[in-house]
C-alpha positions in Angstrom: 123.2 29.4 -25.2 125.7 26.8 -24.0 124.5 23.4 -24.0 125.5 20.1 -23.0 124.0 16.5 -23.4 123.5 14.1 -20.5 123.3 10.5 -20.5 120.2 8.7 -18.6 121.5 5.7 -16.8 118.4 4.3 -15.4 114.7 4.3 -15.1 112.7 4.2 -11.9 109.6 1.5 -11.8 107.3 3.3 -9.1 103.6 2.7 -8.1 102.6 6.4 -9.7 101.7 6.4 -13.2 100.9 9.8 -13.1 102.4 12.9 -11.1 99.2 13.6 -9.3 99.7 11.8 -5.4 103.6 11.9 -6.3 104.9 13.1 -2.5 106.2 16.5 -2.8 109.6 15.6 -1.2 111.4 12.3 -0.9 111.5 10.4 2.2 108.0 11.7 3.5 106.5 8.0 2.9 109.2 5.5 3.6 106.6 2.7 3.2 106.8 3.7 -0.7 108.9 0.8 -2.4 110.4 1.6 -6.2 112.9 -0.2 -8.5 115.9 1.4 -10.3 116.3 -0.5 -13.6 119.7 0.5 -15.5 120.0 0.9 -19.2 121.9 -1.6 -20.7 125.1 0.2 -21.3 125.2 0.7 -17.6 124.4 -2.7 -16.4 127.8 -3.9 -15.7 127.7 -5.3 -11.7 130.9 -3.6 -11.3 129.4 -0.3 -11.3 127.6 -1.3 -8.0 130.4 -2.6 -6.4 130.3 -1.3 -2.5 127.0 0.3 -2.7 125.2 -1.8 -0.3 127.5 -0.1 2.4 125.5 2.8 2.0 122.2 3.2 3.9 120.9 6.1 1.5 121.6 7.2 -1.9 121.2 10.7 -3.8 119.2 10.2 -7.5 119.7 13.3 -9.8 116.7 12.8 -12.5 114.7 14.7 -14.5 111.1 16.3 -14.3 110.2 14.7 -17.3 106.5 16.1 -17.1 108.0 19.6 -16.8 110.4 19.8 -19.8 109.7 23.2 -21.5 112.2 25.7 -23.5 111.1 28.5 -21.5 111.4 29.5 -18.0 109.8 31.7 -15.2 112.1 33.6 -12.5 109.3 33.0 -10.1 107.0 30.2 -9.3 104.3 29.5 -6.7 105.6 26.7 -4.3 102.7 24.6 -2.5 103.9 25.2 0.8 102.9 28.9 0.7 99.3 27.8 -0.8 100.0 28.1 -4.2 99.3 32.1 -4.0 102.8 33.7 -3.4 105.6 34.1 -6.0 109.1 33.5 -5.1 112.2 32.9 -6.6 112.5 29.7 -8.8 116.1 28.9 -7.1 114.3 29.4 -3.6 112.5 26.4 -4.4 112.2 23.0 -5.6 109.9 23.1 -8.3 110.0 21.3 -11.3 109.3 24.7 -13.2 113.3 25.5 -13.7 115.6 26.4 -16.4 116.8 22.8 -16.2 114.3 20.2 -15.5 116.4 18.5 -12.7 115.4 17.0 -9.6 117.2 15.6 -6.7 116.1 12.8 -4.1 117.4 11.2 -1.2 116.2 7.7 -0.9 116.9 4.5 1.1 118.6 1.8 -0.5 116.6 -1.4 0.5 118.8 -4.1 -1.2 120.2 -5.1 -4.5 118.5 -7.8 -6.7 120.0 -9.4 -9.7 117.4 -9.9 -12.7 117.1 -10.6 -16.2 117.6 -6.7 -16.5 121.1 -6.8 -14.6 121.3 -5.4 -10.8 118.2 -3.6 -9.9 117.9 -1.0 -7.0 115.4 -1.6 -4.7 115.0 1.9 -2.8 111.9 3.2 -0.4 110.8 6.9 -0.2 111.2 7.9 -3.9 109.1 10.9 -4.9 109.2 9.9 -8.9 106.8 9.1 -11.1 106.8 5.6 -13.0 109.1 6.0 -15.7 111.1 8.8 -14.6 114.8 9.0 -16.1 117.6 9.0 -13.5 120.8 10.7 -14.8 122.9 9.7 -11.8 123.3 8.0 -8.6 125.7 8.8 -5.4 126.1 7.6 -2.3 124.7 9.7 0.9 127.2 10.9 3.4 126.2 11.7 6.6 129.1 13.7 7.8 128.8 15.8 4.6 125.3 15.6 3.6 123.6 16.3 7.2 123.8 19.8 8.2 122.3 20.0 11.5 122.5 23.4 11.6 120.7 24.1 8.5 117.5 26.3 8.3 114.6 25.6 6.0 113.2 29.0 4.8 109.4 29.1 4.2 109.6 25.5 4.5 111.4 24.8 8.1 109.8 21.5 8.8 107.3 19.0 7.0 103.9 19.7 7.2 101.4 18.0 8.8 99.9 15.1 7.9 96.2 14.1 7.7 94.3 11.2 9.1 93.3 8.8 6.4 90.1 6.8 6.4 89.5 3.7 4.3 86.5 1.4 4.7 87.6 -2.0 5.3 85.9 -3.3 2.0 87.8 -1.1 -0.2 90.9 -1.3 1.8 90.8 -5.2 1.2 91.1 -4.4 -2.8 94.6 -3.3 -1.8 97.5 -5.4 -1.9 98.7 -6.0 1.8 102.2 -4.7 0.8 100.9 -1.7 -0.5 98.7 -0.7 2.2 101.0 1.5 4.2 102.4 3.3 1.4 98.7 4.1 -0.1 98.2 5.6 3.7 100.9 7.4 3.7 100.6 9.1 0.5 96.9 10.2 1.3 98.0 11.6 4.5 100.3 13.9 2.6 97.4 15.5 1.2 97.8 15.3 -2.6 95.5 18.0 -3.4 96.7 21.4 -4.9 97.0 23.4 -1.8 94.7 26.3 -3.0 92.0 24.1 -3.0 89.9 23.1 0.2 86.6 22.0 -1.1 85.2 19.3 1.0 82.9 18.1 -1.3 85.1 17.5 -4.2 86.1 14.2 -5.1 89.8 13.6 -6.5 91.4 10.8 -8.1 94.9 9.4 -8.2 96.6 6.3 -10.1 98.5 4.4 -7.4 100.0 0.6 -7.8 97.4 -0.2 -10.4 94.4 1.0 -8.8 92.2 4.1 -9.3 91.6 6.0 -5.8 88.9 8.5 -5.5 89.0 10.5 -2.3 87.7 13.7 -0.6 89.1 15.7 2.3 87.1 17.1 4.9 87.8 18.3 8.4 91.5 17.3 8.2 90.8 13.6 7.1 91.1 11.7 4.0 88.3 9.5 3.0 88.7 7.1 0.2 85.3 6.7 -1.5 86.0 4.5 -4.1 88.9 2.3 -5.3 88.7 0.2 -8.6 91.3 -1.3 -10.9 93.2 1.3 -13.0 91.7 1.6 -16.4 94.3 1.0 -19.4 96.0 4.3 -20.6 94.2 4.0 -23.8 90.6 4.2 -22.3 91.3 7.6 -20.4 
């Protein structure tokens, strides 16, 4: 099999330490903020000259938690309830011959730091530490196809209502509250699970968030500081 090498140019720093809870597509939760930190070899500020003229960027990255040698020609996408198989190339599933992802994010700014110029972005659907292979500007005249059809996912799914008791919400930093509510509204549960008594847990922004879903409402039942990975 023909193989090629590809360089990691950067890593993203986001509020998701694990993949559970990460939005299934980019742009669904605009309140999510992340930082793109370049590897030393690619920190030349000249490489970003002109980038602030673009409102959005394409990120080409690796599904680092889904790298495998084998592959399947069919997968079960969440939008079909996780019970129906379709062709892998008809989906955005992470389980592909090459574990490569593509996301459109909004560029919020460029920050000069001790780690070089860092891109501040919103709407990213990437886990913390995800390797990034390339960054390209989004071009509205070429990338926005208003006549496009969406196959079995013609539009974004319905959002759930979110209820977080005030005492628990007070434990969430103010600048993370809208993002947390947005993530929960997307219903992080596997689509084939619908037990209203089951409590789910996810790590977000240094917090352990436990919730259940009943009658279309996400109820946050516990919110504590995230435990160190060594304690899991």
